[in-house]
C-alpha positions as CSV (number, residue, x, y, z in Angstrom):
1,M,109.9,71.8,38.8
2,I,109.3,72.5,35.0
3,K,112.2,73.7,33.1
4,C,111.6,75.9,30.0
5,S,113.8,74.8,27.1
6,G,112.8,77.9,24.9
7,N,115.2,80.3,23.5
8,K,116.7,82.9,25.7
9,A,116.2,85.7,23.4
10,G,112.5,84.8,23.1
11,L,112.3,84.9,27.0
12,Q,114.0,88.2,27.2
13,K,111.8,89.7,24.4
14,Y,108.9,88.5,26.5
15,R,110.0,90.2,29.6
16,Q,110.8,93.4,27.7
17,M,107.2,93.3,26.3
18,K,105.7,92.6,29.8
19,V,107.7,95.6,31.2
20,I,106.5,97.8,28.3
21,F,102.8,96.9,28.9
22,I,103.1,97.8,32.4
23,I,104.4,101.1,31.8
24,V,101.8,101.6,29.3
25,I,99.0,100.7,31.9
26,V,100.5,103.0,34.4
27,L,100.7,105.8,32.0
28,H,97.3,105.3,31.0
29,I,96.1,105.3,34.5
30,I,98.0,108.6,35.2
31,A,96.6,110.1,32.1
32,M,92.9,109.2,33.0
33,T,93.3,110.5,36.6
34,L,94.6,113.7,35.1
35,A,92.0,114.0,32.5
36,A,89.2,113.3,35.0
37,S,90.7,115.9,37.4
38,L,90.7,118.3,34.7
39,A,87.1,117.5,33.6
40,W,85.7,118.1,37.1
41,G,87.6,121.5,37.1
42,Q,90.3,120.3,39.5
43,S,93.5,122.0,38.0
44,E,96.4,122.0,40.0
45,L,95.8,125.7,41.1
46,R,92.2,124.7,42.1
47,Q,93.3,121.9,44.1
48,C,95.7,124.3,45.8
49,V,93.0,126.6,46.8
50,V,90.7,123.8,48.1
51,H,93.7,122.4,50.2
52,S,94.4,125.8,51.5
53,Y,90.8,126.7,52.8
54,T,90.3,123.2,54.0
55,S,93.3,123.4,56.0
56,Q,91.9,126.4,57.9
57,I,88.7,124.7,59.1
58,G,88.5,124.9,62.8
59,A,90.3,128.4,63.0
60,R,88.7,130.4,65.9
61,E,88.7,134.1,66.8
62,A,90.3,134.9,70.3
63,T,87.7,136.9,72.0
64,G,84.7,136.8,69.4
65,H,85.5,140.6,68.1
66,N,87.2,139.8,64.8
67,D,90.5,139.0,66.4
68,G,92.9,136.3,67.1
69,E,96.0,135.0,65.2
70,K,94.3,133.6,62.1
71,A,91.5,136.3,61.8
72,E,94.2,138.9,62.0
73,K,96.3,137.1,59.5
74,Y,93.5,137.1,57.0
75,L,92.7,140.7,57.6
76,L,96.4,141.8,57.2
77,S,96.3,140.2,53.5
78,T,93.8,143.0,52.8
79,G,95.8,145.6,54.5
80,L,93.4,145.6,57.6
81,S,94.1,145.1,61.3
82,K,91.8,143.2,63.8
83,G,88.4,144.4,64.4
84,Y,86.9,144.2,60.8
85,A,84.6,141.7,59.4
86,W,87.0,139.0,57.7
87,C,84.9,136.6,55.6
88,A,86.2,138.4,52.5
89,A,89.7,138.6,53.8
90,F,89.6,134.8,54.3
91,V,88.7,134.4,50.7
92,N,91.5,136.8,49.8
93,W,94.2,135.1,52.0
94,N,93.5,131.6,50.8
95,L,93.6,132.5,47.1
96,M,96.8,134.4,47.7
97,Q,98.5,131.4,49.3
98,C,98.2,129.7,45.8
99,G,99.4,132.8,43.9
100,V,95.9,133.7,42.6
101,I,95.9,137.5,41.9
102,T,93.1,139.2,43.5
103,G,91.9,142.6,44.4
104,K,92.9,142.1,48.0
105,S,89.7,143.3,49.4
106,A,87.7,142.8,52.5
107,W,84.7,144.2,50.9
108,S,82.4,141.4,50.2
109,P,80.7,142.9,46.9
110,A,84.2,143.5,45.3
111,W,84.4,139.7,44.7
112,F,81.8,139.6,42.0
113,P,82.9,141.6,39.0
114,I,80.8,140.9,36.0
115,D,83.5,139.1,34.1
116,R,84.1,136.6,36.9
117,I,80.6,135.6,37.7
118,V,79.7,132.1,36.7
119,Y,76.5,131.5,38.5
120,L,73.8,134.3,39.2
121,R,70.6,134.1,41.3
122,G,69.9,130.4,40.5
123,K,71.4,130.2,36.9
124,A,74.7,129.1,35.4
125,I,75.9,132.0,33.4
126,K,79.2,130.3,32.1
127,R,79.2,127.0,34.0
128,W,78.1,125.3,37.2
129,P,80.3,126.3,40.3
130,L,83.3,124.3,41.2
131,P,85.2,123.8,44.4
132,G,87.1,126.9,45.0
133,D,84.7,129.3,43.4
134,V,83.7,132.2,45.6
135,F,80.0,132.5,46.6
136,G,78.2,135.4,47.9
137,I,75.1,135.9,50.0
138,W,72.6,139.0,49.4
139,F,71.5,140.6,52.7
140,R,68.3,142.6,52.1
141,S,68.9,144.7,55.2
142,K,72.3,145.8,53.7
143,K,71.0,145.8,50.0
144,R,74.2,144.1,48.9
145,I,76.3,140.9,49.1
146,A,77.4,140.9,52.8
147,H,78.9,137.6,53.3
148,V,81.4,135.4,51.1
149,G,83.0,131.9,51.1
150,F,84.3,129.1,49.1
151,V,82.0,126.6,47.1
152,D,83.3,123.2,48.2
153,T,80.7,121.0,46.8
154,W,78.0,121.9,44.3
155,S,75.5,119.0,44.5
156,S,72.9,118.2,42.0
157,G,70.2,118.7,44.7
158,S,69.1,121.9,46.3
159,G,72.2,122.3,48.7
160,L,76.0,123.0,48.5
161,V,79.0,122.5,51.0
162,T,80.8,125.5,51.7
163,V,83.9,126.7,53.7
164,E,83.7,130.1,55.1
165,G,85.3,132.4,57.6
166,N,83.8,134.8,60.0
167,T,80.7,132.6,60.4
168,N,79.4,130.2,63.1
169,K,77.5,126.9,63.3
170,A,74.2,128.9,62.5
171,G,75.6,130.5,59.5
172,S,76.0,134.1,60.7
173,R,77.8,136.6,58.7
174,E,79.4,137.7,62.1
175,G,80.5,134.4,63.5
176,D,83.7,133.2,65.3
177,G,85.6,131.0,63.2
178,V,86.2,129.1,59.8
179,Y,83.5,126.5,59.3
180,K,82.6,123.8,56.7
181,K,78.7,124.1,56.1
182,W,75.8,123.2,54.2
183,R,73.7,125.9,52.7
184,M,70.6,126.0,50.5
185,K,71.5,127.1,46.9
186,S,68.6,129.6,47.2
187,Q,70.8,131.6,49.6
188,V,73.6,131.9,47.3
189,H,73.2,135.1,45.0
190,N,76.3,135.1,43.0
191,V,79.4,132.7,42.3
192,A,82.7,134.0,40.9
193,N,85.7,132.2,39.5
194,W,88.9,133.8,40.5
195,I,91.2,130.8,39.6
196,N,90.8,131.2,35.8
197,D,91.2,127.5,34.7
């Protein structure tokens, strides 16, 4: 065993500097993580919305007629009861869980006022879509946006990952539950930001 015969004050100062160095490194890591999170649009509010809608994946209707505990809970957030299409109500309920002020609408087109649109028909208007933004799909037969959900991942390629209510494995607008889906960007007509971060 080797004994250090240095001065105690010098050893204590060395230990203090070591502790300060470790604290500085930890604070630096925290700051970098926060900066990276904000740079990717992952504010605390946006993270809350992503967590909320992700927690609903797998929810299913009771009988396939826009009913069941979860579907009715989403519809109730817009003032409606069972039996109505609920993709927009799903969006509303999740945003409200995080304190986002919404229009409380179950009408899909209402989720795209001009001042909230960030992406329109293949072009970034204000920025590229982020997780938690609301996407809309245009249906020619209806001549309007008739299905909405959340952008979960906007890839650099031709597709995106979504989380949507009142859909199914085939991507119907009248489905049976909440699904995580892969869609073509060409299907997306509008994307809106309701999180304001």
